[in-house]
C-alpha positions in Angstrom: 32.5 26.9 17.7 33.3 24.6 14.4 33.8 22.0 16.9 30.8 22.3 19.1 28.9 22.1 15.2 31.0 19.5 15.0 30.1 17.8 17.6 25.9 18.8 17.2 26.4 17.6 13.4 27.0 14.3 13.6 24.7 13.6 17.0 22.5 15.0 14.7 23.7 12.3 12.6 24.0 9.6 14.8 20.0 9.6 16.3 18.4 9.7 13.4 17.3 7.2 10.1 17.7 8.7 6.8 14.7 7.8 4.6 15.1 5.7 1.3 12.1 5.4 0.0 8.9 6.8 1.3 4.6 5.2 0.7 2.2 7.6 -0.3 0.6 8.1 2.7 -4.0 8.2 1.7 -7.1 9.2 4.2 -9.1 7.9 2.6 -8.6 6.5 -1.0 -7.4 8.3 -4.3 -8.5 7.9 -8.3 -4.5 7.7 -10.5 -3.3 5.8 -12.9 -1.8 2.0 -11.8 1.6 3.0 -13.6 2.4 5.5 -11.6 1.1 4.5 -8.1 3.4 0.9 -8.3 5.2 -0.1 -11.5 3.8 -3.6 -12.2 0.1 -2.1 -12.1 -1.8 -1.9 -15.9 -2.2 2.1 -17.0 -5.6 2.5 -16.1 -7.3 3.9 -13.4 -7.2 2.6 -10.2 -9.5 3.1 -6.8 -6.3 3.4 -4.1 -6.8 2.9 -0.8 -4.4 1.5 2.2 -5.4 -1.6 4.1 -4.6 -1.9 7.0 -6.4 -6.1 7.3 -3.6 -8.6 6.9 -2.7 -9.8 3.2 -5.7 -12.2 1.9 -8.8 -10.3 3.4 -9.1 -8.6 0.4 -9.6 -11.7 -1.6 -11.7 -13.4 1.4 -14.2 -11.0 1.5 -14.0 -10.2 -2.6 -14.9 -14.0 -3.6 -17.1 -14.7 0.0 -19.1 -12.0 -1.2 -19.4 -12.7 -5.0 -19.9 -16.1 -4.4 -16.6 -17.4 -6.6 -15.9 -19.6 -5.4 -11.9 -19.7 -5.7 -12.4 -18.9 -9.1 -11.5 -15.4 -10.7 -10.9 -13.8 -7.9 -8.7 -11.7 -8.9 -10.0 -11.0 -12.2 -13.4 -10.3 -13.6 -15.1 -9.9 -10.8 -19.2 -9.2 -12.5 -21.3 -6.7 -10.5 -24.4 -4.7 -11.5 -24.7 -1.6 -11.2 -29.1 -0.6 -12.4 -28.9 -3.0 -13.9 -25.7 -2.2 -16.0 -22.7 -5.1 -15.7 -19.5 -4.0 -14.4 -17.1 -6.3 -13.4 -14.0 -5.3 -11.6 -10.1 -6.2 -11.3 -8.0 -5.9 -8.1 -4.2 -5.7 -7.1 -2.8 -6.7 -3.0 0.2 -3.4 -3.4 2.8 -3.2 -1.3 5.3 -0.4 -1.1 7.3 -0.9 1.8 9.1 2.6 4.1 13.0 2.0 4.3 14.9 3.4 6.1 18.8 3.5 6.9 19.3 3.3 10.8 23.1 4.7 12.0 23.0 4.9 15.6 24.4 1.3 15.7 26.8 1.6 13.5 28.3 4.6 14.7 28.0 3.9 18.4 30.0 0.7 17.7 33.2 2.2 15.6 32.5 4.6 18.8 33.2 2.7 21.1 36.0 0.7 20.1 38.2 3.7 18.9 37.3 5.0 23.0 38.6 2.1 24.7 41.0 0.5 21.9 40.4 -2.0 21.2 41.6 -4.0 17.9 38.6 -6.3 17.0 37.6 -6.3 14.4 34.3 -4.1 13.8 31.7 -5.5 11.4 28.7 -3.8 12.4 27.1 -2.4 9.6 23.7 0.3 8.7 20.8 -1.0 9.4 18.3 -1.0 7.4 15.0 -0.6 8.2 12.0 -1.4 6.6 7.8 -1.1 7.4 4.9 -2.6 5.3 2.4 -0.7 3.9 0.5 -2.2 2.1 -3.1 -0.7 -0.8 -5.6 -2.4 -2.5 -5.5 -1.4 -6.1 -8.5 -1.8 -7.9 -9.9 -1.4 -11.8 -12.9 -1.3 -13.6 -14.3 -1.4 -17.1 -17.1 -3.5 -19.2 -18.5 -4.9 -22.8 -18.6 -0.2 -23.2 -16.1 1.6 -21.8 -12.3 0.1 -20.9 -11.9 1.9 -18.1 -14.4 2.9 -16.4 -12.6 5.2 -14.5 -11.4 7.5 -16.9 -11.5 11.4 -16.3 -13.7 11.4 -19.3 -15.6 7.9 -18.7 -19.9 8.4 -18.4 -20.1 5.8 -15.6 -17.3 7.4 -13.3 -19.3 8.9 -11.0 -21.7 6.1 -10.2 -18.7 3.1 -10.5 -16.7 5.9 -7.4 -19.5 5.3 -6.0 -20.0 2.1 -6.1 -16.0 1.4 -4.8 -17.0 3.5 -1.6 -19.2 1.4 -0.4 -17.5 -2.2 -1.4 -14.7 -0.6 0.2 -16.6 0.9 3.9 -17.8 -2.2 4.3 -15.1 -4.4 3.9 -13.4 -2.5 6.5 -16.6 -2.4 8.2 -16.4 -5.9 8.3 -15.0 -8.4 10.6 -16.1 -11.7 9.5 -17.5 -12.2 5.8 -19.7 -14.0 5.4 -22.4 -11.4 7.5 -22.2 -9.8 3.3 -23.5 -12.7 1.9 -26.8 -12.0 4.0 -26.9 -8.3 3.8 -26.7 -8.8 -0.7 
C-alpha cells in the first residue's frame, strides 16, 4: 500500500506544474494602490484593467484620441469632465505567470534509469512563462493629487470617465475612428 501511495504521489508531482507566480485575474477593472499591484508603480490609487491587446496599442489609442502627436503620451494627458481640467498618466504593466514543469526532467531520468544508460543526462526542470498585460491609469488635477483616492471629491466622475475610456479602447480596432467620435 505504501508503494502505491508513493507511486501516486510521484505521478502527481511528475504530471503537474508547480506555480511560482500567478498573475491577478481582473474581470472588469479594479482601483488599487499602484505600489501594491506592482512595486515599480507610484503610491497613488490607479484604475487597473487587463489589456488583451498587444503592447503599445493603448499608447497608439491615447496618441490618436487626444491628438498628442507623440508628445507627452504617457504623462499629463489632458481631458475635461464637466469643464474641470484633469490629467492622467498610464503604465503598461506585464506580470507573467511562472510555473515549473518537472515532467521532462523526471521522464528523461526515468528513461535513463530504465535503459541503464550511463549518458550524462543534463535535463533540467522547464520554466514556463505566460505574459499577462495590464494598464494602470492614475488621474490628478491642479486641486487634487490623486483623483481616485477614496476621499477624493471627483472620484465618481473620474471613474465613470475611465470606465467609458476602457470600453472605447477595448471595442475600437481602428483608432482613427475615435477622432471622429469626439
